[in-house]
Structures are given as C-alpha cells and as structure tokens.
N, C-alpha and C positions, 0 to 999 in steps of 0.2 A: 387771475393766477397765471395763466399762459395764453398766448395768442398764436393762432395759425393764420399765416397770410399766404394767399395764393398768388404767386408771382406769375404763373403761366398755366393755363387750362385747356390748350388746344391739343388736338390729336393729329399727329402726323406731319402737319404743316401749319405755319402760323396763318392767321387770318386778321382782318380788321378788328381790333380790340381783343385778341386773343393770342398770347405768346404760347410758346411750347412749354412742356411740363417743367415746373419748378414750385416747390412749396416750401416756406420757412416756418419753423416753429420757434418763437422767442419765449425764453423761460430763464429766470434767475441770472440774467447778464449773458446767456448763451444764445447763439442763432444756430439752428440745425437746419441744413438745406437739404431737401430731399429731390434729387434730379436737378439738372443744370441745363435747360433748354436755352436756344438762342436768345440773346437780348436780355439775359437775366441781370447784366449790370444796370441797365436803365431802371429795371423793375425793382431792384433793391434800393436804388435811389429814390424812386417814386414812393416806395413803401417807408423810407426813412429808417433803414434797418442799421445803417452804418457799416464801415468796411474794416474796423480794427477791433471787433468784438472777439470774445472767445467763440470759436466756430468749428463745426465738423460738417462735412459734406458726405451725403450717402447717395450713391447711384444705384438704381434699381437693375438697370441692364444696359448693354452697350450698343443700343440703336440710336441712331444719329439724333433724333428728336429729343432725346433725354441728356445728351452729352455735349452737344456742340457748343454750348455757352460756357463750358468749363474752362478752356483755354483763355478767353477773353477776360473771365472773372479774375483768373489768377494773375493775368498781366495787370490789370486794373489795381488790384491789391499791392503789386509791387510799384507801380507809378505812383501811387498815393502813399507810399511808405509804411505799409502794414509792418508791424513788429512781431505780432503774436504768431506763435506757430499754428499750422493748420493741418488737420487730419482728414484724409479722403478715403472713403471705404466703398468697396464695390466688387463685381466679379473680377477674376484674376487679370483679364485683359485690361483693366483700368490702369494698372502699372505700366504697360507697354504704350498705352495711350498718352499718358502724361509724358513718358520718356521721349516719345516720337515728337510730341510738340516742343518739348525743351530743345530737342536736337535740330528741328527744322525750321522754326518760326522764332527763334531767339527768345524762347520763353524761359528765362532764367527767373526765379523768384528771390526777392530780398529777405524772405522769412523761411524759417524752417517749415518744409512740406513733407509729410510722411503719407504714402499711399499704402493702403492695406487691401490685400486680396482676402475676401471673406468667404466663408462657408455658412451653413446654418448654424444658428445659436447666438449667444450674446456677443455683440461686437463692440459695445460702448457702455461703460458705466462712469457715473461722475455724480457723487452725492445721491440725491433721490431720483436720479434719471437712469433708466436702463433700456438699451435699445437692442432688440433681437432681430436678426434676419431670419427669414423662412423662404423656402423655395416655392415659386409659383410655376404655372403652366403656361409659359409663353414660347416664343421661338428661340430656342437657345438658352443659355444660362440666365436666369432672372430671379430677382428676390423681391419680396415685401418686407415691410419693417413693421415691428410691433413696438410702440415706444410707451413705457411705463414710467409713472410718476408716483412715488411713495415716499412721503415724509417719514423719517424714523420715530418722530414723536409728534404728539399734539402741540397745542399752543403752550408756550412756556408760562408759568405762573410764578411771578417774582415774590408774591406774598408767601407761597408755600416754601420757596428757598430760603426766605429770611426767617420763617417759623423753625426750619431745621438748622438754622445756624450756618447756611452756606454763604461765605462772604462773596459779596458782589464783585464781578470781574471775570477773569478768564474761566473760573468753575462754572458760572451761569452759562457761558457760551458753550462749554462742552456738554453740559447737561441738555441745553436747548438742541444739540445736534445728535442726541441720542448717545451719549457716553456716560458711563458711570464714572464718580469721582470719589476720592479718598479725602477725609478732612483730618486735620491735625489730631483729633482726638481718637482717630482709628476708625471712626464710622465710615460705612461706605453708602453713598446716596445714589439711588437708581433714578435714570431719568423719568420713569414713570411716577416717581414720588413727587415731582415738581411740575409735570406737564399734564395737560388734558388729554382726552381720548384722541387717540391717532386717527387722522382721517383716513377714509378709504383710498385705495390707489385709484389713480385715473389711468385709462389705456386709450391710446389713439393707434389705429392701424391703418397704413398706407399700401395699397396693394400693388403699385406698379401696373405694368401690363400683364395680363393674365386672362386665361380662360377661368371659369368658375372651377374651383378645386377644393379638395379636402383640406389642404394645409390652409388655405385662406380662411375656409369656414372655421377651422379649429382656432386660429389666431384671432379671429373676430368675436369669439365667444364673450359676451357681455361687455363689448367695447363701448366706451362712452361715445367715440367718434370712429366710424369707418369711412376713410377717404378711398374711393375706388374709381377706376377708369370704367367708363360705360360708353364704349365706342360706338355701339349700334343700338337700335331698337330691335324688338323681338322679330320683326319682318325679315331682318337680315342676319338671322341667327347663323345661317350657312357661311356668311362671310366671317362672322365672329369666330367660329370654329375653325375655319380654314386658316385665318390670320393670326390666331392665338389671342383673341379679345374677348370681351364679355358684353353682354347686352344690359340694358338698364333693368329689364324685367328679371334676369337671373341674379344679379347682385342684390337687388331689392328683396327677392325671396330669400337669399341668405341672410341678409340684415334681419329680416323679420323672424327667421327660425332660430337664430343664434342670440338674441337679446341685445342687439345694437341699439343705442339710444338715439344716435342721430347718424344718418347717412349722407355723404356729400359725394355727389357724382361729378366727375371731371374727365378730361382727356376724351371728349367726345368728337365724332367725326365732323369735319367741315361741312358735311352734306346737311347737317342739322344746323341751319345758320344761327338761329336764335336759342337753341337748345330746348325749346319747350316741348318737343316730342319726347325727349330723353327724360326731362323732369316730370312730365305727366305720366309716362310708363312707370317710372320708379315709384311715384306717389300711389299709383293704382295698387301696388302691391306692399309698399311700406310708406304710410303717410308722413312719416317724419323724415322726409328726404328734401334736401336742398340742392341747387345746381351751383357749382363753383364757377365764378367769374373772376377775371383777373383784378387783383387788388381787393377781393373780398376778404374779410378779416372774421374770424370766428374766435371769440375769447371764452375759454373754458375755465370755470372757477372750481375751487377745491371741493365743492358739495357736488359737482357733476353738472350744474346748470351751465347754460352757454348763452352768449350774446352774440348775434350775427350783425355784422356791419357791412352792408352792401356798399361799394364804391358810389359816393356821392348821396348817400341815404342816411336816415336816422337809424339809430340801434333797434334791434328786435330781440327781446329776451326770450329764453326758452326756460321751462320749468326743469328742475332737477328731476331725474328719473327715480 
C-alpha cells in the first residue's frame, strides 16, 4: 500500500554507510520527504524514487544535519527539468533559508516552489492523506509529524452498482471516491451502498529530534509505525537531556505504553558504530523494534501488516496487529 524508504539515518554527521536524516514515504503517486540531510540527491537516485513526481517536503527543524541537502535537491530538480510544483513545509526560518540560497548560490528553480511556515495542526491534506505537525522538545522550534491514511470508502463492488442501476463510467468513479451520486430517476446512491467496509486508518509518526515529551506520546497513541530518533543509550541520558535528544530506552518505553505496533529507531550517534547497542536497548523494552539503515524499506499494507526489506536482503513480513 505505501512504502517508507530511509534515505539517511545518521545523527549529527555522516558516516560510512549512513547519510544524514531523510525519509521518503511513497503513496498513490506521491513522494513525501521528511527532512533533507546532505547527499539526499544520490540517495533518491539509489532508491529509484524519481524527480518529477507529485512531492511535498517537510522539515522538522532548522539544524544543519536536517536541511543541508535541500538546496542541492532543488537545484537538481531544476537541472533535470522538473515541471511539477513543489511545496516545502517547516518552521518559519525555512522561508528565509530558501530565499538566502536563491540569492547567494544562483538557486533559481524552474518550477513553482512554495515555502510554508507552519505551526501545530494540519499542514497538508490530499485525498486520503492528512499530515499534522506537532511541537516537540528539542533546542529551538521543532516539529514531529503525524501522517494519517484514511480511504473514504471500502473496496468498490461493481456488481452492487449494476444491481442498483448505476451506469458504468464517471458515476462509478465518484462513488468509489466516497461521493454520493444522483440518478436520472431521482434516486440518490450513497457510496456505502456499493462499497465494502471502510478499512481502518493507518498512522505513521515521525518524531524528528526531541527529548521524550507528552506531545510525542499523544501523537504516537496506537500508531502503526513510530519512527523516532534514538541518539543515545540510557548510559548517556545526561547527554540526551542536555542536547535535546532521546535514548532508545525512553522511546521504547513510550512505544510500549501507547500501543505502537512497530518502532523504528533512527538518527543514532556515530559513537554506536553498528547500532547494535541502540537496537538491543530498544528491544529490551519494546520487542517489536527495528533499527533503520540507509535504503531500508518498510511497506505498510492496508490491514496494518508490514514487510521489512533490508538493503541487499530478502523480505521479512510482519503480522498485522
């Protein structure tokens, strides 16, 4: 149904095999990018995401490791002739950041570029997709994002439409999209008359950089997937608090307490070379935890089941919750 592709999973600085933070969600012809760490251009190419898709970019906060890839990405779009408009969302400083780059490094774009200064609340809606920003507890203005997927109807059933005398064509499409239609004989047909049960909504939460906080806890309630930074293990709780980050233990406890189905830990410090200490600590408190690695893909189906595709490995399926 939808794919989550980790383009960069590093914390603070890139290391061998780990670029800086960037996550793509691919769904219904859209690409949603969350943060734009350095070298996102090549990661997008490696992931085969394409450069002229319907796209929106969401920045969590204005620290360098989360935004330095954005100017290069915009330039690449222009050099390769992107024609579709692009919307960028983030803290109010993102507007000045894009303007300064346009003025100082010849970053003119060949496509319509709209930059939005956001606050808490819904920042994007398109069909079944709703993206809501919420404040988190970092150093300065910072957001997490709650991404909801809710189809307006269940599966369209052509035989029911035929039985009701709905002519095949545009009316079928309207009903499948959740709209009522009027027939020539005056009857009103509701979408639920010709569709199956509506599937439950799916929820993905991306925390950005944050200390553990109540707003993150609330947003993550019953999430199918929580993607969270885990900069440190519990032995460095003092550093996490001082620098505005989380430990794997603290995030895993939140996931366990609020009914998260799958926890994905990312943005861990270079001091944890292979990430095993982060993963082991997370799993000790929430067993259904995995560690993000560059170009890892997680596919989430409409029933909530997931498939994990590690780079260079076979698929691993997860049961629906």
